[in-house]
Each structure stands twice: as structure tokens, then as C-alpha cells.
C-alpha positions, 0 to 999 in steps of 0.5 A: 839792450838798455842798461844803466850801472847806477843804483835804481831808485825805489820806483824801479824796485816796485816795477822791477817786481813786475818784470818777467811777465811781459817785455818792458819797452821804453818810448821816448823822444823830444817834444814834438817828435811824435811819441803819442802817434807811435804809442797810439799805433802800438796800442792798436797792435795790442800793446799796453801803453802807460804815458807818464806825461798823460798821468802828469796832466791828469793829476794836475787837472781839475780834481787832480790829486796833485792840485791841493799839494801844489796850491799849498806849496806855491800858492793859489795864484798857480791854480787857474779859475777852473781849479787846475794847475796853471801850466803856463804860469808854472812853466815860466816859474820852473824854467827860471827857478831850479828850486821851484822845479825840484819842489814841483817834482817832489810833489808830482813824481811820487804820484806819477810813480804810484799811478804808473805801477798801478796801471802796469799791474792792471795791464799785465793782468789784462794780458797785453802783448807787452808794456810800453812806458812813454816817458818824455824825460826818460834819458834825463831821469837816469832811473829808467834805463836799467828797468827796460828790455828795449828802448825806442827813440822817436826822432825828427829834426829840431825844426820839425819839432819846433813847428809841430809844438808851435802849431799844436800847443800855440806856444811862441818859438822862444818858449819851444826852444827853451823846452828843447834846451832843457831836454836831452839832445837828439844825439844823447837819446839816440846813443841809448836807443835800441831802435830809432823811429824816424818821424819826419815823413808821412803817416804811412811811413810811420805806420811801417816803422811802428809795425817793424817795431811791433814785430821786433818786440814780439820776437823779443818776447819769444826769444829775449836774447834777440833784444841785444 
């Protein structure tokens, strides 16, 4: 059972009010581990999925609510010709400057939080089987663990992560390695997990693991004590 003794921040108070309607499942893993593949399959099985990384991309895309605030804070050079956040330029800045990272988070985190809560309300009203919160930096944030009924970590060897991200995002190896260094280690994530999904085999292997997870969550829904 995911727990955290620290006092929950304000977003937890809001999401906490929605608890009890359906199980809250946290899904995390390092970059390139396969979180999206797992969450997509869970959605097909009837879960309501809220992907905070997807929300972050939406609010920093063309016409995204965060774009004017980012431009005001960092300058027009951080907005690309299409009117969206220049992700490559911003990534370089925040990895080099912790103050810039904090300033960006101060803009984006409240907006991501508000949209997360709104989506959770809508999905609960739609009577999904359970809610899955896909949070890349779930362990690092320190604010999610006490909210969740069950925490799932998608895991694979570091070299597979690097190869996947290099292929998917066309990033050089050194940039991918820098991202990995900024994230929690595999050991740290696994230490908090209620279930670990190994994603280094075939798609059929992954489907089998996701189905086991789905059945476990349905069991938790019937008998909350089974999550421990």
C-alpha cells in the first residue's frame, strides 16, 4: 500500500475529496520504460487514465494556457515559431539552472494540478472502473504517495530506456542520460511499488502483465484490504 508520512500539499486535499468513489492507481516509471503502453492497455480495459505528462504538453502547445506565462517569465526566445514552448531550448535551460526549473514548475504545476482534478471529476462521473494517474516524476514529487490506493512501477533496464528514447524522441545519448540522472533510480521507484511490471519483452508479454494488474485492481475495488 502506497503511503507517505509527510503532510499532503493542496492538490492532494482536492483530489482526496474524490477518493472513495473508485480506486486511485498511480503509474510511474523512468523515461522510456513504457508507461504509455501500459496506460493505453488499461484504458482499453475500462480504466480512466489521466496522464500528467500529456497535460503538460497540452498546456505548453500552441494556444496552451501556460504559453503566455512562460513567455512573460522567460522571454519570447523560449517560444517556437509555431507559438508553442521551445522544448529543446527550455530543457537545456532547466537542466543547467535549478532556479529556472523552479520558475517553470511554478507556472506549470498549478495548471497541471487543476486539469488533473477536472479530468478526475469527469471520469468518476463517467463511472470508469478505476482511475490511473500516470505521473513520470511521481516518486520524486513526494506528494502523491499518500493519495494512492496502489502504486505500479513500469520497469526495464537502463540501456533499453536509452535506446527507446533515442529512437522515439531523436535525442542524443548524452541528453537521455542527463534526463535519467535527474529522475529517481530504478531501485528507488521499485522500493515504493505495490506491483512492478517488467517491460523488456514482447507486446504479448506486456499485455499479460497488464491483465494481471487489471484483475488485481478489480479485486481491490471489491475488497480494499487486498491492496496490502
